[in-house]
C-alpha positions as CSV (number, residue, x, y, z in Angstrom):
1,M,-0.4,56.2,-21.5
2,I,-2.7,59.3,-21.5
3,D,-3.3,58.8,-25.2
4,V,-4.3,55.2,-24.8
5,L,-6.5,56.0,-21.8
6,L,-8.3,58.5,-23.9
7,Q,-8.8,55.8,-26.6
8,T,-10.2,53.3,-24.1
9,L,-12.3,55.8,-22.2
10,P,-15.2,55.7,-24.7
11,F,-15.5,51.9,-24.1
12,F,-15.5,52.2,-20.3
13,S,-17.9,55.3,-20.6
14,L,-20.5,53.0,-22.2
15,I,-20.0,50.6,-19.4
16,A,-20.6,53.4,-16.9
17,V,-23.8,54.5,-18.8
18,G,-25.1,51.0,-18.5
19,Y,-24.2,50.8,-14.8
20,L,-26.0,54.1,-14.1
21,A,-29.1,52.8,-16.0
22,G,-29.1,49.6,-14.0
23,R,-28.3,51.3,-10.7
24,T,-31.1,53.9,-11.0
25,G,-33.6,51.2,-11.9
26,F,-34.2,52.7,-15.4
27,F,-32.9,49.4,-16.8
28,S,-34.4,46.5,-14.9
29,E,-32.7,43.1,-14.4
30,A,-35.1,41.6,-16.9
31,A,-34.1,44.2,-19.5
32,T,-30.4,43.6,-18.8
33,A,-31.0,39.8,-19.2
34,A,-32.8,40.4,-22.5
35,L,-30.1,42.8,-23.8
36,T,-27.4,40.3,-22.8
37,K,-29.2,37.5,-24.6
38,F,-29.6,39.6,-27.8
39,V,-25.9,40.5,-27.8
40,F,-24.7,37.0,-27.0
41,Y,-26.9,35.1,-29.4
42,F,-27.3,37.6,-32.2
43,A,-25.1,40.7,-32.4
44,L,-21.8,39.2,-31.1
45,S,-22.5,36.0,-33.1
46,A,-23.0,38.0,-36.3
47,M,-19.7,39.9,-35.7
48,L,-17.8,36.7,-35.0
49,L,-19.3,34.9,-38.0
50,K,-18.4,37.8,-40.4
51,F,-14.9,38.1,-38.9
52,S,-14.1,34.4,-39.2
53,A,-15.7,34.0,-42.6
54,N,-13.3,36.6,-44.0
55,L,-10.2,34.9,-42.4
56,N,-8.2,31.9,-43.5
57,L,-8.0,29.3,-40.8
58,R,-4.5,28.3,-41.9
59,D,-3.4,31.9,-41.5
60,V,-5.0,32.3,-38.1
61,L,-4.1,29.0,-36.6
62,D,-0.8,29.5,-34.8
63,W,0.2,26.7,-32.4
64,P,3.1,28.5,-30.7
65,Y,0.7,31.4,-30.0
66,I,-1.9,29.0,-28.6
67,W,0.7,27.2,-26.4
68,A,2.1,30.5,-25.1
69,Y,-1.4,31.7,-24.1
70,L,-2.4,28.3,-22.7
71,I,0.7,27.7,-20.6
72,G,0.7,31.3,-19.2
73,T,-2.9,31.0,-18.3
74,T,-2.5,27.6,-16.8
75,A,0.3,28.8,-14.6
76,I,-1.9,31.5,-13.0
77,Y,-4.8,29.0,-12.9
78,L,-2.7,26.7,-10.8
79,V,-1.4,29.5,-8.5
80,A,-5.0,30.6,-7.8
81,T,-6.1,27.0,-7.2
82,T,-3.2,26.3,-4.8
83,I,-3.8,29.5,-2.8
84,A,-7.5,28.6,-2.5
85,L,-6.7,25.1,-1.3
86,L,-4.2,26.4,1.2
87,R,-7.0,28.5,2.6
88,K,-9.0,25.2,2.9
89,R,-11.7,26.4,0.5
90,G,-12.2,23.0,-1.2
91,V,-12.1,21.9,-4.9
92,E,-15.3,23.6,-5.9
93,E,-14.4,27.1,-4.6
94,A,-10.8,26.7,-5.8
95,A,-12.1,26.0,-9.3
96,V,-14.3,29.1,-9.2
97,E,-11.5,31.3,-7.9
98,A,-9.1,30.0,-10.5
99,Q,-11.7,30.9,-13.1
100,C,-11.8,34.4,-11.9
101,A,-8.0,34.7,-12.0
102,V,-7.7,33.8,-15.7
103,I,-11.0,34.2,-17.6
104,G,-11.4,37.7,-19.0
105,N,-14.3,39.4,-20.7
106,T,-12.9,38.6,-24.1
107,G,-16.2,38.2,-25.9
108,F,-18.1,41.2,-24.7
109,L,-15.2,43.7,-24.2
110,G,-12.1,42.3,-25.7
111,I,-13.2,41.6,-29.3
112,P,-14.9,44.9,-29.8
113,M,-12.3,47.0,-28.1
114,L,-9.1,45.3,-29.2
115,T,-10.2,45.0,-32.8
116,L,-10.8,48.7,-32.9
117,L,-7.6,49.7,-31.0
118,F,-5.2,47.3,-32.7
119,G,-6.9,47.1,-36.1
120,P,-8.5,44.2,-38.1
121,E,-5.2,42.2,-37.9
122,A,-6.0,41.6,-34.2
123,I,-9.2,39.7,-34.9
124,G,-7.6,36.3,-35.4
125,P,-5.3,36.4,-32.3
126,V,-8.2,37.6,-30.1
127,M,-10.4,34.8,-31.3
128,L,-7.6,32.2,-30.6
129,C,-7.5,33.5,-27.0
130,L,-11.3,33.3,-26.8
131,A,-11.3,29.7,-28.2
132,V,-8.8,28.6,-25.5
133,D,-10.8,30.1,-22.8
134,L,-14.1,28.5,-24.0
135,V,-12.8,25.1,-25.0
136,V,-10.3,24.5,-22.2
137,F,-11.1,26.5,-19.1
138,S,-14.8,26.8,-19.4
139,S,-14.9,23.0,-19.7
140,L,-12.5,22.5,-16.8
141,I,-14.6,24.3,-14.2
142,V,-17.6,22.1,-15.1
143,I,-15.5,18.9,-14.9
144,L,-13.9,19.9,-11.5
145,I,-17.1,21.0,-9.8
146,T,-19.2,18.1,-11.1
147,G,-16.4,15.6,-10.5
148,S,-15.9,16.8,-7.0
149,R,-19.6,16.4,-6.2
150,D,-19.9,13.0,-7.8
151,G,-16.6,11.7,-6.6
152,R,-15.6,10.9,-10.2
153,V,-15.6,12.2,-13.8
154,S,-18.4,10.3,-15.5
155,P,-19.0,10.0,-19.3
156,A,-22.2,12.0,-18.6
157,V,-20.2,15.0,-17.4
158,L,-18.0,14.9,-20.5
159,G,-21.2,14.7,-22.5
160,T,-22.5,17.8,-20.7
161,V,-19.3,19.7,-21.4
162,A,-19.4,18.7,-25.1
163,M,-23.0,19.7,-25.4
164,G,-22.2,23.1,-23.8
165,L,-19.5,23.7,-26.3
166,V,-21.8,22.8,-29.2
167,K,-24.5,25.1,-27.9
168,N,-22.2,28.1,-27.3
169,P,-23.1,30.6,-30.0
170,M,-19.6,32.1,-30.0
171,I,-18.0,28.8,-30.8
172,V,-20.7,27.9,-33.4
173,S,-20.2,31.3,-35.1
174,I,-16.5,31.0,-35.3
175,V,-16.6,27.4,-36.6
176,A,-19.4,28.3,-39.1
177,G,-17.4,31.3,-40.3
178,F,-14.2,29.3,-40.9
179,A,-16.2,26.6,-42.6
180,W,-17.6,29.2,-45.0
181,S,-14.1,30.6,-45.5
182,A,-12.9,27.2,-46.5
183,T,-15.3,27.2,-49.4
184,G,-13.5,30.2,-50.9
185,W,-16.8,31.9,-51.6
186,A,-17.5,35.5,-50.7
187,I,-20.5,36.1,-48.4
188,P,-23.4,37.2,-50.6
189,G,-24.0,40.9,-50.6
190,P,-27.4,41.0,-48.8
191,A,-26.2,38.5,-46.2
192,N,-22.9,40.4,-45.6
193,E,-24.9,43.7,-45.1
194,A,-27.2,42.0,-42.7
195,L,-24.3,40.6,-40.7
196,T,-22.6,44.0,-40.7
197,L,-25.8,45.7,-39.4
198,L,-26.4,43.1,-36.7
199,G,-22.7,42.9,-35.8
200,A,-22.5,46.7,-35.4
201,A,-24.8,46.4,-32.4
202,A,-22.4,44.1,-30.6
203,T,-20.0,46.7,-29.4
204,P,-22.4,49.3,-27.8
205,G,-24.8,46.6,-26.8
206,A,-22.2,44.5,-25.1
207,L,-20.6,47.4,-23.2
208,F,-23.9,48.7,-22.0
209,A,-24.9,45.2,-20.9
210,I,-21.7,44.8,-19.0
211,G,-22.4,48.0,-17.1
212,A,-26.1,47.2,-16.4
213,S,-25.2,43.7,-15.1
214,L,-22.5,45.2,-12.8
215,A,-25.3,47.3,-11.1
216,G,-26.6,44.2,-9.5
217,K,-23.3,43.0,-8.3
218,S,-22.1,43.5,-4.7
219,A,-18.6,44.1,-3.4
220,E,-18.4,41.6,-0.5
221,R,-15.3,39.6,0.6
222,L,-13.1,42.4,-0.6
223,S,-9.8,40.8,0.4
224,V,-10.3,37.7,-1.7
225,A,-11.9,39.7,-4.5
226,G,-8.9,42.1,-4.4
227,W,-6.5,39.2,-4.7
228,L,-8.4,37.6,-7.6
229,S,-8.6,41.0,-9.4
230,F,-4.8,41.4,-8.9
231,A,-4.3,37.9,-10.3
232,K,-6.5,38.7,-13.4
233,L,-5.3,42.2,-14.2
234,V,-1.6,41.9,-13.3
235,L,-0.4,38.3,-12.9
236,H,-2.3,36.8,-15.8
237,P,-0.9,39.3,-18.4
238,A,2.5,39.1,-16.8
239,A,2.6,35.3,-17.2
240,V,1.3,35.4,-20.7
241,A,3.9,38.1,-21.6
242,L,6.7,35.9,-20.3
243,M,5.5,33.0,-22.4
244,A,4.9,35.1,-25.5
245,L,8.0,37.3,-25.4
246,V,10.6,35.2,-23.8
247,V,9.8,31.5,-24.1
248,F,8.0,31.2,-27.4
249,T,9.2,34.6,-28.9
250,I,5.8,35.2,-30.6
251,D,5.5,37.9,-33.3
252,P,5.5,41.2,-31.4
253,F,2.1,42.4,-32.7
254,K,0.4,39.1,-31.9
255,A,2.1,38.9,-28.5
256,G,0.8,42.4,-27.8
257,V,-2.8,41.4,-28.7
258,M,-2.4,38.3,-26.5
259,I,-1.1,40.2,-23.5
260,A,-3.9,42.8,-23.9
261,A,-6.5,40.1,-24.0
262,A,-5.0,38.5,-20.8
263,A,-5.3,41.9,-19.1
264,L,-9.1,42.1,-19.4
265,P,-11.3,42.1,-16.3
266,V,-13.1,39.0,-15.0
267,A,-15.8,37.8,-17.4
268,G,-19.5,37.8,-16.5
269,N,-20.0,34.2,-17.5
270,V,-17.9,33.2,-14.4
271,Y,-20.6,34.6,-12.2
272,I,-23.3,32.7,-14.2
273,L,-21.4,29.4,-13.6
274,A,-20.8,30.2,-9.9
275,Q,-24.5,31.1,-9.5
276,H,-25.6,28.0,-11.4
277,Y,-23.6,25.6,-9.2
278,G,-24.1,27.7,-6.0
279,V,-20.4,28.2,-5.4
280,A,-19.2,31.6,-4.1
281,P,-21.3,33.8,-6.3
282,Q,-20.8,36.9,-4.1
283,R,-17.0,36.4,-4.3
284,V,-17.2,36.3,-8.1
285,S,-19.6,39.2,-8.2
286,A,-17.1,41.4,-6.2
287,S,-14.2,40.2,-8.3
288,I,-16.0,41.3,-11.5
289,L,-17.0,44.6,-10.0
290,I,-13.5,45.5,-8.7
291,S,-11.6,44.2,-11.7
292,T,-13.8,46.0,-14.2
293,A,-13.4,49.3,-12.3
294,L,-9.6,48.9,-12.0
295,S,-9.2,47.8,-15.6
296,I,-9.9,51.3,-16.8
297,F,-6.3,52.1,-15.8
298,T,-4.6,48.7,-15.9
299,V,-5.9,47.7,-19.4
300,S,-4.9,51.2,-20.7
301,A,-1.4,50.7,-19.1
302,V,-0.9,47.3,-20.7
303,I,-2.1,48.5,-24.1
304,A,0.2,51.5,-23.9
305,W,3.1,49.1,-23.0
306,V,2.5,46.6,-25.8
307,G,1.4,49.2,-28.3
């Protein structure tokens, strides 16, 4: 456990540096937004494009793996939704809370950290988890909130969801990379070097941006945020572990990567959605702040267990 904690500490240290920069005002909100945009659209996209271009989709695509992650995640999604509805929070707030309980920071934290800790063999499994999160659950929250407000799910809503997926640079990068891989051609030398240079900025840039964005978050509604953090850091990886190790008996290495991905703290894009729709942004903010702080220990413990 101590060895793994020491391995993960540099990642969380960069988050802490970003947090201090934002908290002291040295890094403004505008600067944080610009850095996040650079990482999201350029550095992380370059990393994903290069990764997927050097993988074979037939080797990466593993349906039992996808089902194990999807079912385990859906189980906790339903638990969080049910508890929110029992508290009479309504469909919109229930959808946001459920998102907090299952959507981890796979893009900005998971891909850089898990790839370095588990090795290049972890790239494919992590990207499958990311794809399920983006395609299924990021679409579901839009459908539930919009459908609740309109009283029905219209074709326009589905069109909005589809357009959102098409415009997501992470999905575009992964699809483009696998499309290039299917040609059987190697990435030309200069292009490969450019992707390598740009992708190298993804890890430090993403971690710093996470910390700087946390500086603007507040820890209100601690009881609910504490429950959602517990669901994300403990219940989610536990449910995924049950599906991966017991029900579907996934390859141990891939199962370990999946469980570690499920143990990641609440993703920042949940806050963006909550703020966009005006649904419990403070609650999400607190959940991100608490889960990220606690994940220093919980993620290390999970990686030590699966490692």
